C-alpha positions in Angstrom: 89.4 -110.3 -47.5 91.5 -108.8 -49.6 90.9 -110.7 -52.8 87.2 -110.8 -52.3 86.9 -106.7 -51.9 89.3 -106.1 -54.4 87.2 -108.5 -56.8 84.2 -106.3 -55.3 85.6 -102.9 -56.2 86.6 -104.1 -59.7 83.0 -105.1 -60.1 81.4 -101.9 -59.2 84.3 -100.1 -61.1 83.1 -101.5 -64.3 79.4 -102.0 -63.4 79.0 -98.7 -62.1 75.8 -97.8 -63.8 74.2 -101.0 -62.3 75.6 -100.1 -58.5 74.8 -96.3 -58.7 71.1 -97.8 -59.5 70.9 -99.6 -56.8 71.7 -97.4 -54.2 69.7 -94.5 -55.7 66.8 -97.1 -55.6 68.0 -98.2 -52.3 67.8 -94.4 -50.9 64.3 -93.6 -52.8 62.8 -97.0 -51.6 63.9 -96.2 -47.8 62.7 -92.8 -48.3 59.2 -93.9 -49.7 58.7 -96.1 -46.7 59.6 -93.7 -44.2 57.3 -91.3 -45.6 54.6 -93.8 -45.6 55.2 -95.4 -42.3 53.1 -94.9 -38.9 53.8 -92.1 -36.7 56.9 -93.2 -34.1 56.2 -93.8 -30.8 56.5 -91.2 -28.1 59.8 -91.7 -25.8 59.5 -94.6 -23.5 62.0 -94.4 -21.0 62.6 -97.8 -18.9 65.0 -99.4 -16.6 64.0 -103.3 -16.3 65.1 -104.9 -13.0 65.3 -102.0 -11.0 63.0 -101.2 -8.0 61.8 -97.8 -9.7 60.6 -99.5 -13.0 58.9 -102.2 -10.9 57.0 -99.8 -8.7 55.9 -97.8 -11.6 54.8 -101.1 -13.5 52.5 -101.9 -10.4 51.2 -98.3 -10.4 50.2 -98.2 -13.9 48.2 -101.7 -13.3 47.0 -101.0 -10.2 46.3 -97.2 -10.5 44.7 -97.3 -14.2 42.4 -94.0 -14.4 45.9 -92.3 -12.6 47.2 -92.6 -16.3 51.2 -92.6 -14.7 52.3 -92.2 -18.3 50.2 -88.6 -18.7 51.9 -85.4 -18.4 51.8 -82.8 -15.7 52.7 -79.3 -14.7 53.1 -77.6 -11.3 51.9 -74.1 -11.8 53.8 -72.0 -8.9 52.2 -68.7 -8.0 53.6 -66.1 -5.3 52.2 -62.9 -4.2 54.3 -60.0 -4.7 55.9 -58.1 -2.5 54.8 -58.5 1.1 51.0 -59.8 0.1 49.8 -62.9 1.2 48.7 -65.2 -1.4 45.5 -66.2 1.2 44.6 -62.3 1.1 40.9 -62.1 -0.7 42.0 -60.3 -3.8 44.7 -62.6 -4.6 42.9 -65.9 -3.6 40.2 -64.8 -6.0 43.1 -64.7 -9.0 44.6 -67.7 -8.1 41.0 -69.5 -8.7 40.6 -67.4 -11.9 43.8 -69.4 -13.0 42.7 -72.5 -12.1 39.8 -72.3 -13.9 41.4 -71.0 -17.1 43.7 -74.0 -16.9 40.5 -76.5 -16.7 39.9 -75.1 -20.2 42.9 -76.0 -21.6 43.2 -78.6 -24.6 44.0 -82.2 -23.1 44.0 -81.4 -19.2 42.6 -84.0 -17.0 42.2 -81.9 -13.7 44.0 -79.0 -12.1 43.9 -79.2 -8.2 42.6 -76.3 -6.5 45.8 -75.3 -4.3 43.4 -74.0 -1.3 41.4 -77.7 -1.2 44.6 -79.2 -1.2 46.2 -77.3 1.4 49.3 -76.6 -0.7 50.3 -72.9 0.6 53.7 -72.6 2.1 53.8 -71.6 5.9 54.6 -67.7 4.9 51.1 -67.8 3.4 53.2 -66.1 0.1 53.3 -69.0 -2.3 51.1 -71.9 -3.4 51.0 -74.3 -6.6 48.2 -76.0 -8.7 49.2 -79.5 -10.1 47.7 -79.7 -13.7 47.3 -83.2 -15.0 46.8 -84.0 -18.9 45.2 -86.8 -20.4 48.0 -87.4 -22.8 51.8 -88.0 -22.4 54.7 -85.1 -22.7 55.5 -85.9 -26.3 51.8 -86.2 -27.2 50.7 -82.8 -26.2 49.4 -80.5 -28.8 50.6 -76.7 -29.4 47.0 -75.8 -28.4 47.6 -77.6 -24.7 51.0 -75.7 -24.4 49.3 -72.4 -25.5 46.7 -72.9 -23.0 49.1 -73.4 -20.4 51.0 -70.5 -21.4 47.9 -68.0 -21.8 46.5 -68.6 -18.3 49.8 -68.0 -16.9 50.1 -64.8 -18.7 46.7 -63.8 -17.8 47.4 -64.3 -14.2 50.9 -62.3 -14.4 49.1 -59.4 -15.6 47.3 -59.1 -12.4 50.6 -58.7 -10.6 51.0 -62.5 -9.5 54.4 -64.5 -10.0 53.5 -67.3 -12.1 56.0 -69.6 -13.4 55.8 -73.5 -13.9 57.7 -76.6 -14.0 57.1 -80.2 -15.0 57.1 -82.3 -18.1 53.9 -80.8 -19.6 55.6 -77.4 -20.0 57.5 -76.8 -23.2 61.4 -76.7 -23.5 62.4 -74.3 -25.6 65.2 -75.6 -27.5 66.1 -75.1 -31.4 67.5 -77.9 -33.3 68.1 -76.6 -36.3 71.0 -78.6 -37.7 72.9 -75.4 -37.8 75.8 -77.1 -36.1 75.6 -80.2 -38.8 75.6 -77.4 -42.1 78.5 -76.1 -40.4 80.3 -79.2 -39.8 79.6 -80.2 -43.5 80.8 -77.0 -44.9 84.1 -77.2 -42.8 84.4 -80.8 -43.9 84.1 -79.5 -47.4 86.8 -77.0 -47.0 89.3 -79.9 -45.3 88.5 -82.2 -48.5 89.4 -79.6 -51.0 92.6 -79.0 -49.2 93.1 -82.5 -48.9 92.7 -83.6 -52.4 93.2 -80.3 -54.6 90.0 -81.4 -56.6 86.6 -80.8 -56.3 85.3 -84.1 -57.6 87.4 -85.7 -54.8 86.1 -83.4 -51.9 82.7 -83.7 -53.2 82.7 -87.8 -53.6 83.0 -88.5 -49.7 80.4 -86.1 -48.8 78.2 -87.4 -51.2 78.5 -90.7 -50.3 78.2 -89.8 -46.7 74.7 -88.1 -47.0 73.4 -91.0 -49.0 74.3 -93.9 -46.4 73.0 -91.5 -43.7 69.7 -91.0 -46.0 69.2 -94.8 -45.8 69.8 -95.4 -42.5 68.1 -92.3 -41.0 64.9 -93.3 -43.5 65.0 -97.1 -42.4 65.2 -96.0 -38.8 61.9 -93.8 -39.3 60.3 -96.4 -41.4 61.0 -99.2 -39.0 60.2 -96.7 -36.3 56.4 -97.8 -35.1 57.4 -101.5 -35.7 60.4 -101.5 -33.4 59.5 -99.2 -31.0 62.2 -96.5 -32.3 61.2 -93.0 -31.3 62.2 -89.9 -32.9 65.1 -89.2 -30.8 66.6 -92.6 -31.6 68.3 -91.5 -34.5 70.3 -88.8 -33.1 73.5 -90.7 -32.5 72.9 -92.4 -35.7 72.8 -89.2 -37.6 75.9 -88.3 -35.9 78.2 -91.1 -36.1 76.9 -92.0 -39.5 77.7 -88.7 -40.9 81.4 -88.9 -39.5 82.1 -92.2 -40.2 80.8 -92.4 -43.4 83.3 -89.3 -45.0 86.0 -91.0 -43.3 85.8 -94.3 -44.9 85.0 -92.9 -48.4 87.9 -90.5 -47.8 90.4 -93.3 -47.1 89.5 -95.4 -50.4 89.6 -92.3 -52.6 92.9 -91.2 -51.1 94.1 -95.1 -51.8 93.0 -95.0 -55.3 94.6 -91.7 -56.1 98.1 -93.5 -54.2 97.7 -96.6 -56.9 97.1 -94.0 -60.0 100.4 -92.2 -58.8 101.9 -95.3 -58.6 101.1 -95.9 -62.4 98.1 -98.6 -62.2 95.6 -98.8 -64.7 92.2 -97.5 -63.6 90.4 -100.5 -63.0 93.4 -102.3 -61.3 93.4 -99.2 -59.3 90.0 -99.3 -58.0 90.2 -102.6 -57.4 93.4 -102.4 -55.1 92.1 -99.4 -53.1 89.0 -101.5 -52.2 91.5 -104.5 -51.5 93.5 -102.6 -49.1 91.6 -99.5 -48.2 88.4 -101.3 -48.0 89.8 -104.1 -46.0 90.6 -101.5 -43.6 87.4 -99.5 -43.5 85.5 -103.1 -43.2 87.4 -104.1 -39.5 87.5 -100.4 -38.6 83.7 -100.2 -39.3 83.5 -103.3 -37.1 85.1 -102.1 -34.2 82.6 -99.0 -34.3 79.5 -101.7 -34.4 80.7 -103.7 -32.0 81.1 -100.5 -29.9 77.8 -99.4 -30.7 75.9 -102.6 -30.5 77.6 -103.4 -26.8 75.4 -100.6 -25.6 73.2 -103.3 -25.3 75.0 -104.4 -22.2 73.5 -101.4 -20.2 70.2 -103.2 -20.2 68.5 -99.4 -20.7 65.8 -99.9 -23.3 66.6 -96.5 -25.0 70.4 -96.7 -25.0 69.9 -100.0 -26.6 68.2 -99.0 -29.5 70.4 -96.0 -30.1 73.2 -97.9 -30.2 71.8 -100.8 -32.5 70.2 -98.1 -35.0 73.8 -96.3 -34.9 75.2 -99.6 -35.5 73.5 -100.2 -38.5 73.8 -96.6 -40.1 77.5 -97.5 -39.8 76.9 -100.8 -41.4 75.2 -98.8 -44.4 78.3 -96.5 -44.7 80.9 -99.3 -44.9 78.6 -101.1 -47.6 78.8 -97.6 -49.5 82.4 -97.1 -48.9 83.5 -100.3 -50.4 80.8 -100.5 -53.3 79.2 -96.9 -53.9 82.4 -95.3 -54.1 84.3 -97.5 -56.7 81.7 -97.0 -58.8 81.5 -93.3 -59.0 85.5 -93.0 -59.1 84.4 -95.2 -62.8 82.5 -92.3 -63.5 85.4 -90.0 -62.8 88.4 -91.6 -62.8 90.9 -88.8 -63.5 89.1 -85.8 -62.7 89.5 -86.9 -58.9 92.9 -86.4 -59.2 94.5 -83.1 -58.7 94.3 -80.9 -61.4 97.7 -80.7 -61.8 98.3 -84.0 -61.5 95.5 -85.3 -64.4 97.2 -84.5 -67.8 99.9 -87.8 -67.5 96.8 -89.9 -66.7 95.0 -89.1 -69.5 94.6 -91.3 -72.4 95.8 -94.6 -73.0 96.7 -97.1 -69.6 100.4 -97.1 -68.9 102.7 -100.2 -69.7 104.5 -102.0 -67.1 107.6 -100.4 -67.9 105.7 -96.9 -67.6 104.2 -97.9 -64.6 107.7 -99.2 -63.3 108.9 -95.8 -63.8 105.8 -94.2 -62.2 106.4 -95.8 -58.8 110.3 -94.9 -59.0 109.1 -91.3 -59.9 106.8 -91.2 -56.8 109.6 -92.7 -54.8 111.9 -89.9 -55.7 109.4 -87.2 -54.5 110.2 -85.0 -51.3 108.9 -86.3 -48.5 105.6 -85.0 -47.2 105.0 -83.2 -44.2 103.5 -86.8 -42.8 106.8 -88.6 -43.8 108.8 -85.7 -42.3 107.0 -86.0 -39.0 107.6 -89.8 -38.7 111.0 -89.2 -39.2 110.9 -86.7 -36.1 109.2 -88.9 -33.8 111.6 -92.1 -35.1 114.6 -90.0 -33.8 113.1 -88.5 -30.8 110.6 -91.4 -29.3 111.3 -90.8 -25.4 110.5 -87.1 -25.9 107.4 -87.8 -28.0 106.0 -90.5 -25.7 106.7 -88.6 -22.5 105.4 -85.8 -23.6 102.2 -87.2 -25.3 101.6 -89.0 -22.1 102.2 -86.5 -19.6 100.1 -83.6 -21.3 97.1 -86.0 -22.1 97.6 -87.1 -18.4 97.7 -83.3 -17.5 94.2 -82.9 -19.1 92.6 -86.0 -17.8 93.2 -84.7 -14.1 89.7 -83.1 -13.7 88.0 -86.5 -14.9 89.1 -87.4 -10.8 86.3 -85.0 -9.9 83.7 -86.1 -11.9 79.7 -85.7 -10.8 77.2 -87.7 -12.5 73.7 -86.9 -12.4 70.7 -86.2 -14.9 69.5 -83.1 -16.2 66.2 -81.7 -14.2 64.5 -78.4 -13.6 67.2 -77.7 -11.2 69.9 -77.8 -13.7 68.2 -75.3 -16.4 69.2 -72.0 -17.1 68.2 -69.5 -14.5 65.5 -67.6 -17.3 63.8 -70.4 -17.6 60.4 -70.7 -16.4 61.1 -74.2 -15.1 63.9 -73.0 -13.2 61.9 -70.4 -11.6 59.4 -72.5 -10.6 62.1 -75.0 -8.8 63.6 -72.2 -7.1 60.3 -70.7 -5.7 59.2 -73.9 -4.2 62.6 -74.7 -3.0 62.2 -71.6 -1.5 59.0 -71.7 0.2 58.2 -75.4 0.7 62.0 -76.5 1.4 64.7 -78.0 -1.1 63.2 -81.8 -1.0 60.2 -80.6 -2.2 61.3 -80.9 -5.8 62.2 -84.3 -5.6 59.4 -86.4 -3.6 59.7 -89.8 -2.7 56.7 -92.3 -3.7 56.4 -95.4 -1.5 54.4 -98.2 -2.9 52.8 -100.5 -0.5 51.0 -103.8 -1.5 48.6 -105.6 1.2 45.0 -107.1 1.6 44.1 -104.3 3.2 46.7 -101.4 1.8 45.3 -98.5 3.3 45.9 -99.6 7.1 49.3 -101.1 5.7 50.1 -97.7 4.1 49.3 -95.5 7.1 51.4 -97.8 9.6 54.4 -97.2 7.1 53.6 -93.8 7.0 53.9 -93.2 11.1 57.1 -95.2 10.7 58.7 -93.1 7.8 57.7 -89.6 9.8 60.3 -90.5 12.4 63.2 -91.2 9.8 66.0 -88.7 9.6 66.2 -86.7 6.5 62.3 -86.8 6.2 60.7 -83.4 6.2 57.3 -84.2 5.5 55.2 -87.6 4.9 51.4 -87.5 3.1 48.8 -89.5 4.1 48.2 -92.4 2.4 46.2 -93.1 -1.0 44.4 -96.5 -1.7 43.2 -97.5 -5.3 39.8 -98.7 -5.7 40.3 -102.5 -5.1 42.2 -101.6 -1.9 45.2 -103.7 -2.6 47.8 -101.1 -3.0 48.5 -97.4 -1.7 50.8 -95.0 -2.2 52.6 -92.6 0.8 54.6 -89.5 -0.5 57.8 -88.9 1.4 59.4 -85.1 0.9 63.1 -85.3 2.0 64.8 -82.7 4.0 67.5 -82.7 1.0 67.5 -81.4 -2.9 66.9 -84.1 -5.4 70.7 -83.9 -6.3 72.3 -83.9 -2.9 74.0 -86.9 -1.5 72.1 -87.0 1.7 69.1 -87.5 -0.6 70.5 -90.8 -2.1 71.5 -91.8 1.1 67.8 -91.9 2.4 66.8 -93.4 -0.5 69.1 -96.3 0.0 67.8 -95.9 4.1 64.4 -96.6 3.1 64.7 -99.2 1.1 66.9 -100.8 3.5 63.7 -100.5 6.1 61.4 -102.1 3.3 62.0 -105.7 4.9 61.2 -104.7 8.6 58.5 -102.8 7.6 57.0 -105.5 5.7 56.9 -107.7 8.4 55.3 -105.4 10.9 52.6 -104.2 8.5 51.6 -107.2 7.2 52.4 -105.9 3.4 53.6 -108.2 0.8 56.1 -105.7 -0.9 57.0 -101.9 0.0 59.2 -100.2 -2.8 60.3 -96.7 -3.2 60.2 -95.0 -6.4 59.9 -91.4 -7.8 61.8 -89.3 -9.9 64.7 -88.6 -7.7 64.9 -92.6 -7.1 64.7 -93.5 -10.8 67.5 -91.1 -11.2 69.5 -93.4 -8.4 68.4 -96.1 -10.4 69.6 -95.2 -13.5 73.1 -93.9 -12.4 73.7 -97.3 -10.5 72.5 -99.0 -13.7 74.8 -97.4 -15.7 78.1 -97.7 -13.0 77.0 -101.5 -12.8 77.3 -101.9 -16.7 80.5 -99.8 -17.1 83.1 -102.4 -16.4 81.5 -105.5 -18.1 80.8 -103.0 -21.1 84.3 -101.8 -21.3 85.6 -105.4 -20.9 83.1 -106.9 -23.4 83.9 -104.1 -26.3 87.8 -103.9 -25.6 87.8 -107.9 -25.6 86.4 -108.3 -28.9 88.2 -105.4 -30.4 91.6 -106.8 -29.2 90.4 -110.0 -30.8 89.6 -108.2 -34.0 92.7 -106.1 -34.1 94.6 -109.2 -33.2 93.0 -111.2 -36.6 94.1 -107.8 -38.7 97.6 -106.9 -37.7 98.6 -110.2 -36.4 100.3 -108.9 -33.5 99.4 -109.1 -29.6 101.3 -105.7 -28.8 99.6 -103.7 -31.6 96.2 -104.2 -30.2 97.3 -103.9 -26.4 98.7 -100.4 -27.0 95.8 -99.3 -29.2 93.5 -100.2 -26.2 96.1 -98.3 -23.9 95.9 -95.4 -26.1 92.1 -95.1 -26.1 91.9 -95.0 -22.1 94.4 -92.3 -22.5 92.3 -90.2 -24.9 89.2 -90.8 -23.5 90.4 -89.7 -19.8 91.4 -86.9 -21.3 88.2 -86.1 -22.7 86.3 -86.6 -19.8 88.6 -84.2 -18.1 87.9 -81.6 -20.4 84.0 -82.1 -20.3 84.4 -82.1 -16.1 86.8 -78.8 -16.9 84.0 -77.3 -19.1 80.7 -78.4 -18.1 81.1 -79.1 -14.3 84.0 -76.5 -13.2 82.6 -73.8 -15.5 86.3 -73.1 -17.4 85.4 -71.4 -21.0 81.6 -72.2 -20.1 80.8 -68.4 -21.4 82.3 -68.7 -24.7 80.5 -72.5 -25.3 77.5 -71.3 -24.3 77.1 -73.8 -20.9 74.9 -71.3 -19.2 74.8 -73.7 -16.0 77.8 -75.8 -15.3 76.6 -78.8 -12.9 76.9 -82.7 -12.9 78.0 -84.5 -16.0 75.1 -86.5 -17.8 75.2 -89.9 -16.2 75.0 -91.3 -19.8 78.1 -89.4 -21.0 80.8 -91.6 -19.7 79.3 -94.8 -21.6 78.6 -92.9 -25.0 82.0 -91.5 -24.6 83.8 -94.6 -24.0 81.4 -96.5 -26.8 81.9 -94.0 -29.5 85.5 -92.9 -29.1 86.7 -96.8 -28.7 85.2 -97.3 -32.0 86.3 -94.2 -33.8 89.7 -94.7 -32.4 90.1 -98.0 -33.5 89.2 -96.5 -36.7 92.4 -94.2 -36.9 94.4 -97.1 -35.4 93.6 -99.4 -38.7 93.5 -96.7 -41.0 97.1 -95.9 -40.1 98.6 -99.1 -38.7 97.2 -100.9 -41.6 99.6 -99.1 -44.1 102.5 -99.8 -41.8 101.7 -103.5 -42.0 101.2 -103.5 -45.3 104.8 -102.2 -45.8 106.4 -104.3 -43.5 105.0 -107.4 -44.7 106.1 -106.2 -48.0 109.9 -106.4 -47.0 110.2 -102.5 -44.8 112.5 -102.3 -41.9 110.1 -101.2 -39.2 111.1 -97.7 -39.1 110.7 -97.8 -43.0 107.3 -99.1 -42.1 106.2 -96.1 -39.7 107.7 -93.7 -42.1 105.5 -95.5 -45.3 102.3 -95.6 -43.0 102.5 -91.3 -42.2 103.7 -90.9 -45.9 100.3 -92.3 -46.9 98.2 -92.3 -44.1 99.2 -89.0 -42.0 97.3 -86.6 -44.2 94.2 -88.7 -44.5 94.1 -89.5 -41.1 94.8 -85.5 -40.3 92.0 -84.8 -42.5 89.5 -87.7 -41.3 90.1 -85.9 -37.4 89.9 -82.3 -38.8 86.6 -83.6 -40.8 85.4 -86.2 -37.3 86.1 -83.2 -35.2 84.1 -80.4 -37.3 81.1 -82.5 -37.4 80.9 -83.1 -33.9 81.7 -79.8 -32.7 78.7 -78.4 -34.8 76.7 -80.1 -32.1 78.0 -77.8 -29.4 76.1 -74.8 -30.8 72.8 -76.6 -30.3 70.5 -75.7 -27.4 70.2 -79.1 -25.9 72.4 -79.6 -22.9 73.2 -83.4 -23.8 73.7 -82.9 -27.1 76.2 -79.6 -26.3 78.0 -82.0 -23.9 78.3 -84.9 -26.1 79.2 -83.1 -29.2 82.4 -81.2 -27.4 83.6 -84.5 -25.7 83.6 -86.5 -29.2 85.4 -83.3 -30.6 87.9 -83.2 -27.9 88.3 -87.1 -27.7 88.9 -87.3 -31.3 91.7 -84.3 -31.7 93.2 -85.9 -28.1 93.4 -89.8 -30.3 94.1 -89.0 -33.7 96.9 -86.2 -33.2 98.2 -87.2 -29.9 97.8 -90.9 -29.7 97.5 -92.2 -33.3 100.1 -89.4 -34.5 102.5 -89.1 -31.8 102.6 -91.9 -28.8 101.7 -94.7 -31.5 104.7 -93.8 -33.5 107.0 -93.4 -30.5 106.3 -96.7 -29.4 106.7 -98.3 -33.0 110.5 -96.9 -32.9 111.0 -97.9 -29.0 109.7 -102.0 -29.8 111.2 -102.3 -33.5 110.3 -105.6 -35.0 108.8 -106.6 -31.5 105.6 -104.7 -32.3 105.1 -107.5 -34.6 105.4 -110.2 -32.2 102.9 -113.0 -32.3 103.3 -116.3 -30.7 104.0 -119.2 -33.2 101.2 -121.4 -31.6 98.8 -118.4 -32.2 99.9 -117.7 -35.4 98.7 -121.3 -36.7 95.6 -121.0 -34.7 94.8 -117.3 -36.3 92.8 -117.2 -40.0 95.0 -115.4 -42.2 92.6 -112.8 -43.6 94.9 -110.7 -45.6 94.1 -107.2 -45.2 97.4 -106.0 -46.6 96.6 -107.5 -50.0 99.7 -109.8 -50.5 97.5 -112.2 -52.5 96.4 -109.5 -54.8 99.4 -109.4 -57.3 99.8 -111.9 -59.2 103.6 -111.1 -59.4 105.5 -110.8 -56.1 105.0 -107.2 -54.6 108.2 -105.0 -55.2 110.3 -103.7 -52.3 109.4 -100.7 -50.9 111.1 -97.8 -52.3 112.2 -94.9 -50.3 113.8 -91.8 -51.6 117.0 -90.8 -50.3 115.6 -88.2 -48.2 113.1 -90.6 -46.4 116.1 -93.1 -46.1 117.5 -90.4 -43.8 114.8 -90.1 -42.2 114.6 -93.5 -40.9 118.2 -94.2 -40.6 
């Protein structure tokens, strides 16, 4: 592997014009394809195999005129003060509102609330149900404006008018401010790390080109592969972060090789052969984690995972080809200004190279080497402090409550939340989450009426509507209003109870199939699908990555501690998410308007993404330790070497990733805000506590045992040479440490 990548790096360095031209053409071509591609399809949420999905598919087939995927709005109207909504004056105003709603674009129909008997028991509140001919994502601005204007006209008469439903526009500004701030902070960190504008700009440029190609490719293939506009959200977030990190690692290794006196082309070749190998395998772990989301069997998550994995693959290719090509254009300017003079002019002779290597070894130990020495002297204290600290942060995760966002969890000032509260107050808490019971039978109307009678006596049911059959008479629907709210545990128990009753009801009514669906049932099925997939997903991702890391490091214990460290950091990240977004700690500071249950999709997203990124840091840091160990260093010396060369880079990479993810905390979208916070916290915990403290402490305690591999397994595993043993024609010189560094390792 290292030999192949070394040759690739040398080729890219020498044929830099050709390589740069290739990537520019790829970017322009992808951009042109995206600009000429058909519009991406609307977001389509489905859960194959669940009862809710089966019922939804049945309704689409049996009630084609109902347009099951059409948008809908529920406009709630309340009379002011102690007035009644049924008074002649207020009734006329409501009828005027219904007429105005009918005139709005794309409206299919509006149910008259008085004819539909949609009036509360105290006669103060009613609602009009508006259906549309298009799905929520296909509604035009004119349709949204028509709804808003009709409501404002009614409010001018003194009525309280609010609206909920997917037809109501959600005012959320996704302006990209967070991403811009993240890039700005990344630029500052890179400049401080490298001390060179050219070196700082190189990772940013290559990352943006990689992300540009990836996102353009997703857009170009959107209509063909069914990729909606939101599919690229995760790809943007991950692609930008890893793109910067991968380029940072290779540029840093190039500078180290130059500092040791290597000729420029050789330095680029060795940088790609060694650091590039680490980048390839780090990228593979991220790709495995993201592609593994297919195990969940939710098409939306599968598409997001695969497109993000594709963007990471592009980032890896850019790092091992485009980065060395750019180094060829600025082989000296990429160095810090104070180091440039000694590397201008002719390449160093062999003797000068040896002197440069010795001079580099005599340098004062940097912060990374001094920190490694501290950990090596006090491994037990550092290990216990790190484990207990993360364990304390992870405690709130034991109270994790999962849910999906709904109008009841929106900010109190939104019209959706106000409409939700009005309906709950006037019609009962279960009114906002009705269940839909579908009945298939030869005489569906009669069978559904028997089902209705049976359901009226079930505990937890507040009301059951009359059955509605399709024109063919073979399918009917009965709406059930629970006595409890959509997110309450009692409602979930009711759904399970009704589904348990289905078999008996089918036998008594002659129905061929009875299914329970509706939004509340769909949320329950979705959460259950994620819960069922979590352990298989974790086993698949961790198992494949364990094998991959065993190939890279030729050790059993190194991959094991990497996986255990990941579990610790992701648990701490979940604990932080629960504390902020569920309990409300620091909620005002972070702009969390309404603390509540954590998004059901967050844990599996967090596990997938964080695992890939955690293995990035493991590979970046430990690969340099492994390289030193293979080349003759003692275990302690190998740890110091890894931190001398990799500590600063991993720290910079972690700060960059944290800044990129933290930028998304500024967005208004609650899910984006939550996942941005969770990823930022996980990166901080994993990089600075697990990889920079717990890992070296374990290496210090394990000694040579850390690199133990059974002989029979050593013979079976292929040698992929990540350390670059085969790169040098002559044997590699032993690792040299200054007297100060030797004192650090003892």
